[in-house]
C-alpha positions, 0 to 999 in steps of 0.5 A, a space after each residue: 411135792 405135787 399139789 392138787 387143788 380142788 375148787 369147791 367144797 360142796 358135794 362133789 369137791 368134798 367126795 373127790 378130796 376124801 376119796 383122793 386123800 385115801 389114795 394119795 396119802 404118803 405119795 408126795 401129794 398135798 390136796 387143798 380145797 378152796 371155798 368161801 366159807 365153812 357152811 356145807 348145805 344139804 341142798 336137796 333139803 331146801 325142797 322141804 323147807 317151805 312146808 316145815 320139813 327141815 330147819 336150817 340146823 338140819 341142812 347146814 353143817 361145817 365143811 371141815 367136819 367132812 374133810 379127811 385129815 390131811 386135806 388143807 382147807 382154804 376159805 377165800 373167794 376165787 378170783 380167777 385161774 391162770 391155766 398157763 401159770 398153773 395158778 389160782 388167784 384168790 380174792 384176798 390176793 393170795 395165790 395157790 400153785 397146782 400141778 392138777 386142778 379140779 373145779 367143783 364150784 357148782 352152779 347157782 340160781 341167777 335171778 338177775 338174768 331175767 328182767 323183773 325178777 329182782 325188785 320190790 316183789 322179790 320174796 313178796 310175791 316172787 320167790 325161789 327155793 333153790 337157796 336156803 334164804 329163798 326157801 325160808 322166805 317162801 315158808 313164811 309166805 305160805 303161812 298167809 297164802 290161801 287162794 289165788 293162782 300159784 305158778 311154778 316156773 323154770 327160766 331156762 335149762 339146764 338147772 340143778 336137780 331138774 326134777 325139783 320144780 316138779 317135786 315142789 309142785 306135787 308137794 304144794 298140791 298135797 300141802 293145799 289138800 291137807 289144808 283144805 284149800 286146794 279148790 281155792 288155788 289154781 296151779 300152773 307149771 310153766 317150763 321151757 321144755 316141750 313137756 314135763 321133763 327132758 326125757 320122753 318116757 319120764 316126761 310122759 309119766 310126770 305130765 300125767 301126774 300133773 294132769 291128775 293133780 289138775 295142774 296146768 302145764 304150760 310148755 315151750 315157754 321161753 321167758 323174756 321177762 316178769 312184769 311185777 306190777 301186772 304180775 305176769 310172766 311174759 315169753 319171747 313169743 308174747 304169751 303171758 301167764 298170770 300169777 298171784 304167787 310166783 315160784 321161779 327157778 332162775 337161770 342157773 350159771 356156773 361161777 364167775 371165775 370160770 368165765 374170767 379164766 376162759 374155761 367155760 361155756 356161755 353159762 360158765 360151766 366148765 367145758 370138759 370131755 363128757 366121758 373122761 371129765 378132762 377139760 377140752 383145752 387143758 390137760 391138767 384141769 378136771 371138772 366134776 358135779 354141777 360145775 361141768 357142762 356134761 349133758 347129764 342131770 345136775 344132781 347129787 347122784 351124778 356128782 357121786 357117779 362122776 366122782 368115782 370116774 374122775 378119781 380113777 381117771 385122775 390117778 391114771 392120768 398123773 401117772 401118764 397112763 391112758 384114762 380107762 374110766 368112762 362116765 356114761 351119764 348115769 343119774 337116778 332121781 327120787 321124785 317126791 310125789 306128795 301123800 308119802 309117795 315118791 317116784 324113782 327114775 334111773 337113766 344115762 346119756 343113751 337110755 331112757 328111764 325104764 320101769 322095773 326094780 332098783 337096785 336089784 332085779 325082782 327084789 328091788 326094794 324100790 320101783 322105777 316109774 311108780 309112786 310108792 311109799 318105799 321110794 318116799 322112804 328112800 328119799 328121806 334116808 338119803 339125808 343120812 346116807 349123804 352126811 355119813 356115807 357120800 361126803 366121807 367118800 365111803 363106798 356105796 353099794 350101787 354101780 357107778 355105770 347104769 345097769 339094766 339089771 331089774 329094768 324092763 323094755 317098753 315092750 315088756 309087760 309092766 310089773 303089777 303095782 304094789 298095793 300101798 296102805 292108804 295114807 292121809 294126804 299130807 305135804 311131805 316134809 312133816 315126817 322129815 324132822 
């Protein structure tokens, strides 16, 4: 009997476990998934909680409901991995032996990494929305906030779902307009990047959207600390950004056991080959999803595309055959824009987001780099797809590798915009319950 251990029962770990169980069942393998508890969170839903769009019951379910029959679930903390002994040491003192290991423990916000964030003002005037508790606290704060300077801030890259802070900003703008108090609130978007986003084409488009909404863009801001008494962000070059209400995205880091095991980089993300997803130093350890250090977006779509690549590569690797699958960095992201519209971007390691249609040429039905109502509906529909298709490991009719079908080169005349029905300005999320 051979043992495959998967550390992490979130999006990536669950998909990989279910896909491999279908392929390895009856072939002398046991598959074990380890996580700290039985709560599976639909993390994209956190974005809507501050605006009353989702409740805890809609985005938290039991992990065991989504793991295939025959997969063993172990609820425990992970203390460390001993690659030489091929052993996982758990917090309870138990150990698990493995022949192959998949690390899928994700990345998490670490507000303790920026001086001044944690303290008396934490979740009083300083908030996050990358945790469910943070998003719920922010929802309560929004009930009383009606004027002042609201700052959305990214501490450091990379972060999970890198478009989420932009989405949050657009949704805040729409929510304030719906309440009739937009003119009483100054909005600022503070980022360590040199523009609104990591890719120049998308950065220009998203930056223009911030400008249209009269959101101040503060770029190249490397935060040194937060002064909660004076309510200012302070950068290493001594610039300051004042706030009345700060929504920060803390430094994102991988799990602590990765550092204790000597398997990761300085941010505790597992170091792997960006194409095969195999560890750079250990021939029987893979990483998938947000846990790895691949230079792709830490997003659900990336975890899905990576899972397909990892499953095929692992099956070939355990048989001693060359791995033939290569992950190309494929990511596609819906960007909520407010007013019942969203943008869609599709890109990979080498190709910028381009205009066009997705997933089919001409037909679409989704438009790339355009704000449309259809894209917004696609964003809302993803929750159903997530629970019922992605997590169970069912096939999704989308190419794993980025396709140029339907895309236009920058020199190609743009697609004529589609007339959209006039929508009453509303913060998204009200339609998602």
